[in-house]
N, C-alpha and C positions, 0 to 999 in steps of 0.2 A: 376666834375670828368669826365675825358675823357675815351675813349675806351682803350687806351694803358696804362693808369695809373694803378699801382698795387692797389689791395684791401688793405685797412688799416688793419693791424694785431691787433687783440684785445687780451688782456690777457685772459687765460682760466677762465671760470666762477667758482666762489667759492661756488655756490649753491650745486653742486654735492658733493663737498668735505664736506660741512657743513651737508648735508643730510646723508652721510655715517657715519660721526662722531656721529650724533644724534642716528641713528639706533644702532650703536655699544654701545653707552652709555646706551641706554634703555635695550639692551640685557644683558649687564654686570650688571646693576642695578637689573634686574629681577633675574639673576643667584645668586647674592649676597643675595637677599631677600629669594630666594628659599633655599639657603644653611643655612641661619640663622633662618628663620621662616618657616619651611616646613609645619607646621600645618596650617598656615594662607593661603598659596598658593596652597598646594597640596591636603589636606584633603577634602575640599569642592568638588573637582573634583573626587577624588578617592572614596569617600564614598557617592557619589550622590544617587545611587540607594537605599542604606540603609536609608539615610535621607528621601528620597521620600517615602519609605515604612512606616517609623515612622510618617511622616506627614499625609499620607493617613489614617493610623490607628487612630491617634489622632483626625483628622478631623471627622472621622466616630463616634468616641466616643463623641466628643463635639456636634455633630449634633444629638446625641441619636440614631444613626443607629447602634445598638449593634450587630445585625446579620451580617452586613457587616464587622464590626470591628472584630468579631470572625472569619470570613473567612480570613481576612487579617492576623490575628494572626497566622493562620495555626497551631492549637494546636496539641499536642500529644493526643492520645486517652484518657489518664487519666485526662486530663484537660477539663472537660465537660462544656457545655454552662452554666449550673447552677453555677459552680465554677467560670466561667468567670464573670458572673453577680455579684457574691459576691465580686469580685475585682473591676470591672469597671462599674457596674450598678449605678443608681441614689443613691442608699443606700449603695453602695459598699465601700470598703476600700479607693479606689482612687477617688470615685465619690462624688458628681456629677462633671463631667469635663465640664466646660464651655469655658475655654481657656487654652492654654499651651504655653510653651517656650522650644524649643530644644536648649540645651546649648553647649555641647561639645562631642567629640568622643574619644574613647580609644580603641586601638587594643590589646586585651590580648594576651600574648605570648602563642604559642601552640594551638591557637584556630582559626578556619576558620570563624571568626565572628568579629563583632564590637559592643562595648558597647556605647550606646548613652545616655548621661545625659539629663533628661527631668524634667521640672517643670509643674505641673498641678494645676489649680485653679478653685474653684467653682464660680468665678466672671468673667464676660465678660464686658469689655476687661481685659486683663491680668493686675493685679495691678502693679502700679509703685513701685519702690524700697523704696520710702519714705512713702508709705501707710502701716504702720506697722500692722494695724488691719487686713487688707485683706491679707497681706503677711503671717500672722500667720497661715492662713488656706491653704497656698500653700504647696504642697508636692513635694519633690525633690527625684528622684530615677533614676536608670539606667534600660534601656531596652536593651536586646541583640538581634541583628539581624544576622542570619546565612547567609553566602554568597551564599551557593548552592541553597537554595530555598526561601530566604527572609522571613523565619519564624521568629516570634518574641517570646521572652521569657524573663524571669528574670535571671540575672546572679546568679550563685550559690555562689559566694564569697561575 
């Protein structure tokens, strides 16, 4: 190639065009999934602090640190520690809790709260679905977490 010869003209690269198409396709796919399945994509982000509160509470109960669990619960004055132990203590209605499974969330209308479905088991690790003997002792219920102060309670309905 000489000094006065023109530089060969190359066609524009397709990499940039391909990259833009991929980014647009991913964004459109995410938007479609977000519209069709909002619970799958949005709820884990939106209710993260409430899920975290429930996990902290159930970890404390399963570790038998019931004083800490009672503090996380943030009870009303009428729900004394003795009543808490009747529910969550080793001999309580829900106890002993050795493992748990947080299942699903529900936002009741007209409430600044979220209801979280929970399963608790007296066995560690949490029993498999096909272990019917251990699953029979698993209890399933909902706990309500208030947005404003992350206090936990039982839904009234």
